[in-house]
Structures are given as C-alpha cells and as structure tokens.
C-alpha positions, 0 to 999 in steps of 0.5 A, a space after each residue: 235545302 236552301 243553302 250549302 254551307 258545310 258537307 256536314 248539312 248533307 245526309 247521304 241521300 242528298 250528296 248522292 243526289 247532287 253527285 248524280 245531277 252533276 253526272 247529268 250536267 256532265 253529259 250535257 257538257 259533252 254536247 256542242 250547245 253546252 248551254 241549258 235554260 234552266 236558271 234564266 232570269 235568275 242572278 247569281 253573285 260571285 262574292 269573293 274576298 280572297 284570290 281564286 282561279 278555279 273556284 271563281 271561274 268555275 262557278 261563273 262558267 256553271 251559272 252561265 251554262 245554266 243560263 243564269 246572270 252572273 255578276 262577279 264581285 272582287 274585294 280588290 277595287 270594290 268599296 270593301 277597300 274603303 272599309 265597307 262591311 260584309 253586312 253593308 256589302 250583303 245589303 246592297 246585293 240584296 237590294 239589287 235582287 240577287 237570287 244566289 251569292 257565291 262567297 268566298 271569305 278569309 274569315 271561317 263562318 262568314 258564310 254562316 253569318 250571311 245566310 242566318 243574319 238575314 242580310 240577304 234574300 237568296 241562296 248562300 253558296 260557301 266557295 270556301 271560308 277561311 280554314 273551315 269548309 269548302 263544301 263544293 270542292 269536296 263534292 267535285 273530289 267525291 264525283 271525281 273518285 266515283 267517276 274513275 272507280 265506275 270505269 272499272 266497276 260500273 255502279 261502284 259507290 264510295 262505300 268501303 273505299 280507302 282514301 288518304 288525305 296527306 299534308 297540311 290538314 291545319 289550314 286546309 278547309 278541303 280536308 275538312 270538308 272531304 272527311 265529313 262528305 267522304 264518310 257520309 258516302 261510307 268511305 274510310 279516311 286516314 289524315 297523314 301529316 306531321 303533328 304540327 299540322 294537324 288541328 287541336 280536337 282531330 281526335 273528334 273527327 270521324 277519320 283516323 290519323 297517321 304521321 307516317 306517309 310510307 306506311 300509309 301507301 305501303 298499306 298499313 291502313 289497308 289498300 288505298 283507293 286514293 291519295 289526295 295530296 293537299 297544298 302547303 299553305 304558306 301564306 296562312 303560316 307564321 310560324 315553322 311548322 316543318 324544319 324545311 321545304 326538303 325535310 317536308 318533301 322527304 317526309 310527306 310528298 308524293 313521289 315515284 317511289 311512294 306511287 310504286 307502293 300504291 295499289 295499281 287502281 289508286 287515284 292520285 288527287 289534289 285540289 290545286 293549286 299545287 306546289 310541284 316539288 314540295 307535296 307532290 312531284 311532276 311525275 305524281 301529278 302528271 301520271 296517268 293515275 292523276 285526276 287533277 285535271 279531271 278534278 277542275 273539269 268536274 267542277 263546273 258539272 258539280 257547281 252546276 248541279 249545286 246551283 240547280 238543286 238550290 235555285 230550282 226549286 226542285 231539290 229534295 227538302 225544299 223549304 228545309 
C-alpha cells in the first residue's frame, strides 16, 4: 500500500492492521515522552485547500510525534490565491523532496489525481476530497467504536455490529468512507436521512436506508451499537433540502427522547464540528455514551499508524 486514498482500497486484513497499529501508537501517547524516532528525516506536507481544525492539527501532531519534519501549506496566503494550479503546487513539493503529502481539497478526486499523475514522488494521504471520501476519519471512527466495545467485551471486533449514520449523507465524505470501511470490517450500516439528503445511486451502496430515525433507534433495524450523527453542511447547500432547521431537528436530530430508546451500550458518535441544537442536542453530545472527544484524541493515534505504515516500509503489500 503506497497511498491511502479511499477506504474501498483497504482489505479487511489491511484495515485491521491499521487499527492494531493505532492501538500500539495510542499506548505510546500515554507515556511521559510521547515522541518516537520512527520517521526521523522524513518530510510530511499538510496541503490543505479547505479550512480544517481537527484533521490538520491531528495530522501535524501525528507526524511530529513520529519525529518527521512537517510543512503546513494553506491555500490562503499562498500562490494558490494567485491562480497556481494543483499540478504546479505539487511539482514544487516534489522539488522540495516531500516524502508524504496529506491533502484536503474541495474537488472530489483531487488526491487521486495527485497520486496517479506523476506530479509527486511520495505517498499521498486523502484528508478529505469534496463530497467523496475521508478515509482516516472512518478509520478513527472504527478504532473508537472497537475500543469502546472492547471495554465491555475484550477481543470484540465489529463483525455483526449495527451502526446508524444519520443526517446529511448527500454532502458527507465521512458517510461514504464509513459505509465502505464498516462493511469491510463486517458491520451492518443503515443510513437515515430525508430523501433529499440521500445521493443518487444509494441503492448500490452496501447498506440499508431509512427515512425514519425513530423507527431505527427503536430497533426497527435491529438493536444499534452506535449512532453516528452527521453535520448539516450548509456551506455545500445551494438549495432548500429541508423545510426549516426546526423541522430537521424534530425529524432527524438526536435528543434525550431518542437516546432513551437506544440500547444501554449504544454509543453516540459525531465527526465534528457539531451544530449543537440542530443534528444533536447538548445533552446527547455531552452524555457518558458520547465518544466525540475520544474520536478527536484517537485521530492522532490512527494518523500516526497510517503515516508509519505508509512511510516506514513495513506495511503489508509494500510496493503493491
């Protein structure tokens, strides 16, 4: 595995390997000295064409804790604002000897173009492209879910687990990556959204769908192990996809009433940032069942694992 562009590229064994290594990385982060010498002398470039807090800082922390040199590139304030193309930016990074480029881009497919066009010699990691994919977010979600379940049942995996992904699926790269990864790991996924927020061709996805959140949390699709709420991405919407914020919250928001219908062990997840009061209430977001803060913390360990496996030359299928 040379690049990480999509969760669809990962086999079950490869995905489990990343999660296992992430567990080892997480253990090192509980030590007094968190830094490892693994990637000393390597250069990781964070190439972000979209605003980001969690993902950018997480990748930066991950690379630095592996002792890599980190260059943060923001489209704002760079030659991109003067009209420089992705190709010319990539060729500049190639000339600088970048070993890995972590790229977030508003256009779906941009990381694939970067990886396959020969513009760059190093590894490419997709940190979110348009409405397409966000593979490391799905990996950290799966890692968080597995870690919580293991607290109750050591050795637990995700096979046969049921996960509901709720909300703005149409604009969500997180939903796409999670559906692919969770099903690869053996979980069953149901997408819950109004018809206007489900993409064309959803019937070809390896999951079921529902328009009724109350039915799903009440066991209509079997007992759930987790509910993942998606942010309503107003910045990507150019039309009225639902009547009003109040109506959306009433039909598809996670609140105390719906929390009470869930099995006691069911977890509440959200990739962030949250619209509190829209897709999730403060009571649900801050409850003991919530893994939202854990997801952020686990993001560093998972991204350390990804960078380590891609750059250390020890990943399975090296050169494939």
